[in-house]
C-alpha positions as CSV (number, residue, x, y, z in Angstrom):
1,M,16.7,-28.3,-69.6
2,V,18.4,-26.6,-66.8
3,D,21.1,-29.5,-65.5
4,R,21.3,-30.4,-62.0
5,E,25.0,-28.8,-61.2
6,S,23.7,-25.5,-62.9
7,Y,20.6,-25.7,-60.7
8,V,22.8,-26.0,-57.6
9,A,24.9,-23.4,-58.5
10,G,22.1,-20.9,-58.9
11,L,20.8,-22.0,-55.3
12,G,24.1,-21.0,-54.3
13,R,24.3,-17.6,-55.7
14,Q,20.6,-16.7,-54.4
15,A,21.2,-17.9,-51.3
16,E,24.5,-15.6,-50.9
17,L,22.2,-13.1,-52.1
18,C,20.0,-13.4,-49.4
19,A,22.7,-13.6,-47.0
20,M,24.0,-10.4,-48.3
21,I,20.3,-8.4,-48.0
22,Q,19.7,-10.0,-44.4
23,E,23.4,-8.6,-43.3
24,R,22.8,-4.9,-44.7
25,M,19.2,-4.7,-43.3
26,V,20.9,-5.9,-39.9
27,R,23.5,-3.2,-40.1
28,F,20.9,-0.6,-41.2
29,F,18.2,-1.2,-38.6
30,T,21.2,-1.4,-35.9
31,L,22.5,1.8,-37.0
32,L,18.9,3.6,-37.3
33,G,18.8,2.4,-33.6
34,I,21.6,3.9,-32.4
35,V,20.9,7.1,-33.7
36,A,17.5,6.8,-32.2
37,F,18.9,6.0,-28.8
38,C,21.8,8.9,-28.9
39,G,18.9,11.3,-30.2
40,C,17.0,10.3,-27.0
41,V,20.2,10.6,-24.0
42,T,20.1,13.6,-21.8
43,E,23.1,15.1,-20.0
44,P,25.2,12.4,-18.0
45,L,24.0,12.8,-14.3
46,P,25.9,14.8,-12.3
47,A,28.7,13.1,-10.0
48,G,27.7,12.9,-6.2
49,Q,24.4,14.5,-6.1
50,T,21.5,12.6,-4.8
51,I,18.9,12.0,-7.2
52,S,15.3,10.1,-7.2
53,I,14.7,8.5,-10.0
54,G,11.4,7.4,-11.3
55,T,8.2,7.0,-8.8
56,S,8.1,5.5,-5.3
57,T,6.8,2.5,-6.5
58,R,8.8,2.3,-9.7
59,G,12.2,4.1,-9.5
60,Y,15.7,3.9,-7.5
61,L,18.0,6.3,-5.7
62,R,21.5,7.3,-7.0
63,D,24.1,8.6,-4.1
64,A,21.2,8.3,-1.4
65,V,21.8,10.3,1.8
66,P,21.4,7.9,5.1
67,L,19.5,8.7,8.0
68,D,21.8,8.7,11.4
69,D,20.8,5.9,13.9
70,Q,19.9,8.5,16.2
71,G,19.3,12.3,16.4
72,E,18.0,15.5,17.9
73,G,14.5,13.8,18.9
74,Y,14.3,10.8,16.8
75,R,16.0,7.1,16.6
76,R,15.6,4.9,14.1
77,L,13.7,1.8,14.9
78,R,16.0,-1.0,13.1
79,P,19.3,0.6,13.4
80,R,20.9,-2.9,12.1
81,E,19.3,-2.6,8.7
82,E,20.4,-0.9,5.7
83,T,17.0,0.9,4.9
84,R,17.9,4.2,6.0
85,Y,18.9,6.0,2.9
86,G,16.6,8.6,1.0
87,T,16.8,12.3,-0.5
88,Q,18.4,15.3,1.0
89,T,14.9,16.5,1.1
90,L,13.7,13.5,2.9
91,I,16.3,13.4,5.3
92,R,16.3,16.6,6.3
93,A,12.5,17.0,6.7
94,I,12.5,14.2,9.2
95,E,15.8,15.6,11.3
96,R,14.3,19.0,11.3
97,A,10.6,17.8,12.4
98,A,11.7,15.5,15.1
99,R,13.8,18.4,16.3
100,E,11.0,20.7,16.5
101,V,8.9,18.2,18.4
102,A,11.4,17.6,21.0
103,E,12.0,21.3,21.7
104,A,8.4,22.0,21.8
105,F,7.8,18.5,24.2
106,P,11.0,18.4,26.2
107,G,11.6,15.4,28.2
108,G,9.2,12.9,25.8
109,Y,10.4,9.9,24.4
110,P,12.1,10.3,20.6
111,L,10.1,9.7,17.4
112,Q,10.4,6.2,16.3
113,V,11.7,6.1,12.3
114,G,10.8,2.8,10.5
115,D,11.7,2.0,6.7
116,L,13.0,4.5,4.2
117,S,14.5,3.0,1.3
118,N,17.7,0.6,0.4
119,P,21.1,2.3,-0.4
120,S,20.2,2.1,-4.1
121,G,16.5,2.2,-3.7
122,G,14.4,-0.5,-5.9
123,A,12.2,-3.1,-4.5
124,H,11.7,-3.7,-0.8
125,S,11.0,-6.5,1.3
126,R,8.2,-5.0,3.2
127,H,6.5,-2.3,0.9
128,R,5.3,-1.8,-2.6
129,S,7.0,2.1,-2.6
130,H,10.0,2.9,-0.5
131,R,11.8,2.5,-3.6
132,S,13.3,6.1,-5.0
133,G,14.0,7.6,-1.4
134,R,11.0,10.0,-0.7
135,D,9.2,7.5,1.6
136,A,9.6,6.9,5.6
137,D,8.0,5.5,8.2
138,L,6.9,7.6,11.3
139,L,5.9,5.5,14.1
140,F,3.3,7.3,16.6
141,Y,4.1,9.2,19.3
142,A,2.2,7.5,22.8
143,R,1.2,8.3,26.1
144,D,0.6,5.8,28.9
145,A,-2.6,5.4,30.8
146,G,-1.8,8.3,33.3
147,G,-1.5,10.8,30.4
148,L,2.5,10.9,30.2
149,A,4.6,10.3,27.3
150,A,5.5,7.1,26.9
151,A,7.6,4.7,24.1
152,N,5.8,3.3,21.3
153,G,6.3,-0.4,21.5
154,G,6.8,-0.8,18.2
155,W,3.8,-0.5,15.5
156,M,1.1,-0.4,17.8
157,K,-2.3,0.2,16.1
158,F,-4.5,2.6,17.7
159,D,-8.6,2.6,17.3
160,H,-11.2,5.3,16.8
161,L,-11.0,6.2,20.3
162,G,-7.1,6.9,20.2
163,L,-6.4,3.7,22.2
164,G,-3.7,1.0,21.8
165,V,-2.3,-2.0,23.4
166,S,1.3,-3.3,23.6
167,G,1.4,-6.5,25.5
168,N,-0.5,-6.0,28.4
169,R,-0.3,-2.2,28.9
170,A,-2.4,0.0,27.3
171,Y,-1.6,3.3,25.6
172,R,-3.3,6.2,24.1
173,F,-2.5,8.4,21.0
174,D,-0.6,11.4,21.7
175,E,-2.5,14.2,20.0
176,A,0.1,17.0,20.9
177,R,3.1,15.9,19.9
178,N,1.4,14.0,16.7
179,W,-0.4,16.9,15.9
180,H,2.9,19.3,16.4
181,L,4.8,16.4,13.8
182,V,2.0,17.2,11.4
183,R,2.0,20.9,11.5
184,T,5.7,21.1,11.7
185,L,6.0,18.9,8.4
186,V,2.9,20.4,6.3
187,L,4.5,23.8,6.9
188,D,8.0,23.3,5.9
189,E,8.2,24.5,3.1
190,K,11.9,22.9,2.4
191,A,10.1,19.2,3.1
192,R,7.8,19.4,0.1
193,V,5.5,16.8,2.0
194,K,3.1,15.0,-0.2
195,W,1.5,12.9,1.8
196,L,1.4,11.6,5.3
197,F,-0.5,8.8,5.0
198,C,-2.5,7.4,8.2
199,S,-6.2,6.2,9.0
200,N,-8.9,7.9,8.6
201,Q,-9.8,7.3,12.7
202,I,-6.2,9.1,13.6
203,K,-6.9,11.8,10.7
204,A,-10.0,12.8,12.3
205,R,-8.4,12.6,15.7
206,L,-5.6,15.0,14.8
207,L,-8.0,17.5,12.7
208,R,-10.5,17.8,15.8
209,Y,-7.5,18.4,17.8
210,A,-6.2,21.1,15.5
211,A,-9.8,22.8,15.4
212,S,-9.3,23.7,19.1
213,H,-5.5,24.2,19.7
214,E,-3.7,25.1,16.0
215,P,-3.5,28.8,15.6
216,S,-2.3,28.8,11.7
217,A,-5.4,28.1,9.4
218,R,-2.9,27.4,6.7
219,A,-1.4,24.0,9.1
220,V,-5.4,22.8,9.2
221,A,-5.7,23.6,5.5
222,R,-2.7,21.6,4.3
223,A,-3.3,18.8,6.9
224,T,-6.8,18.2,5.6
225,W,-5.2,17.3,2.5
226,I,-1.9,15.7,3.5
227,L,-2.8,13.3,6.2
228,H,-4.9,10.6,3.7
229,Q,-5.7,6.8,4.1
230,P,-4.5,5.1,1.3
231,S,-6.9,3.0,-0.8
232,Q,-5.0,0.1,-1.8
233,A,-2.9,-0.6,1.4
234,D,-3.1,-1.3,5.2
235,P,-5.0,1.7,7.0
236,H,-2.0,3.4,8.7
237,D,-3.1,2.7,11.9
238,D,-0.3,1.9,13.8
239,H,2.3,4.9,11.8
240,F,2.6,7.6,9.4
241,H,4.2,7.0,6.1
242,L,5.4,10.1,5.1
243,R,6.4,10.9,1.0
244,V,8.1,14.1,-0.1
245,D,7.6,15.4,-3.6
246,C,10.1,16.5,-6.6
247,D,11.4,19.6,-6.9
248,A,12.1,21.3,-10.7
249,A,15.5,20.4,-10.4
250,E,14.9,17.1,-9.5
251,R,12.2,16.4,-12.2
252,A,14.6,17.3,-14.5
253,L,16.8,15.0,-13.6
254,G,14.3,11.7,-13.7
255,C,12.1,12.2,-10.7
256,Q,8.8,11.6,-11.4
257,E,5.6,12.9,-9.5
258,E,2.3,11.9,-9.2
259,A,-1.0,13.6,-9.2
260,P,-2.5,15.6,-7.4
261,H,0.2,18.7,-7.6
262,W,-0.9,20.8,-4.2
263,P,-0.8,25.0,-5.2
264,W,1.9,25.4,-2.4
265,L,4.1,23.1,-3.8
266,S,4.0,24.9,-7.3
267,D,6.9,26.2,-8.9
268,T,7.2,28.0,-12.4
269,A,8.0,24.6,-14.0
270,R,4.8,23.1,-12.4
271,K,2.6,25.9,-13.4
272,E,3.3,25.9,-17.2
273,D,2.7,22.1,-17.5
274,S,-0.5,21.8,-18.9
275,R,-0.8,18.3,-17.5
276,A,-1.2,19.4,-14.1
277,A,-4.3,18.5,-12.2
278,V,-6.3,21.3,-10.8
279,A,-5.9,21.5,-6.7
280,A,-7.4,24.0,-4.3
281,T,-5.6,27.0,-3.2
282,D,-4.9,27.8,0.7
283,E,-7.6,30.7,0.6
284,R,-10.6,28.1,-0.9
285,L,-9.7,25.8,1.6
286,V,-9.6,27.8,4.8
287,R,-13.0,29.4,3.5
288,W,-14.2,26.1,3.2
289,L,-13.2,24.6,6.2
290,F,-13.8,27.6,8.6
291,A,-17.3,28.5,6.8
292,E,-20.4,28.7,8.9
293,E,-22.7,26.6,6.6
294,H,-19.9,23.5,6.9
295,V,-19.8,23.6,10.9
296,D,-21.8,21.1,11.5
297,Q,-20.3,18.5,8.5
298,R,-16.9,18.6,9.5
299,S,-16.9,15.6,11.7
300,H,-18.7,13.2,9.0
301,V,-17.9,14.3,5.5
302,A,-15.6,11.2,4.9
303,G,-16.4,9.2,1.8
304,R,-18.6,12.3,-0.2
305,R,-17.7,13.3,-3.4
306,L,-16.4,16.8,-3.3
307,H,-15.4,18.9,-5.8
308,P,-11.3,19.1,-5.8
309,A,-11.0,22.6,-6.8
310,T,-13.0,24.3,-4.1
311,K,-13.3,21.4,-1.0
312,P,-10.9,19.1,0.5
313,S,-10.9,15.7,-0.4
314,L,-11.7,12.5,1.9
315,V,-11.9,14.4,5.2
316,A,-12.0,11.6,8.1
317,G,-15.1,11.2,9.4
318,R,-15.9,9.9,13.1
């Protein structure tokens, strides 16, 4: 029969053995985790280079570029706030587009630019997106009741007739300048515009104007896709929400695109990506937009289920 003293000693040795095994297991799994982590680490991010990491809704920004409070053809709506940062692609796209509209329509009021991203991106107090430096709000150009260019009173909503009210004054949606802004952005190959969110009613007005005034079928085709009323957000009847895409170099550093992938933004890396969604070519879009059998449908095709490889999606109705 085992005496009490031997029994207690045995329990002590057993406890020491368990503690030793536990310590060795902790060391083993810690080492295993370090090895696994190190195997996933890529090259360090380039110093001083603006990098958009993640998506527009789950991302952040490094070494961001600020948009000046005002420039040729534009001014910031909230100059005292820090939500002025973005990637080089976004900032330069806004500057080029605003300058182009100002040169085409001299004497008008400047483009008013709302929120971009915070200095380091991340959560924004007014937006679910705007987190990775690829989003910007652009207020619509407006005209007064007499048809002259007027200052937008700030987040003025326009209805299906193109009418807006600010204070006690009525305004009209300026189709000419707003379309020139759109066509400049969608044709700017350096801008890599992914979306210009706006309401279906605004989209319809712009496409009707373009059908009569725009010489470039490519501009109309691209705008038909890029102008889009978001499905899970406000209709955007008081401003454009501009979003730009990642290029191959930015994707390699952590910038994440989301489908669809427009064919005119394709590069070698994108063409070899088997996950890339099928999208129509400019040629197919133009053929559909201007085919005689579709002439009577273009003004009321909103909501139809159209094949994404041959027909534009969510073309605005009246």
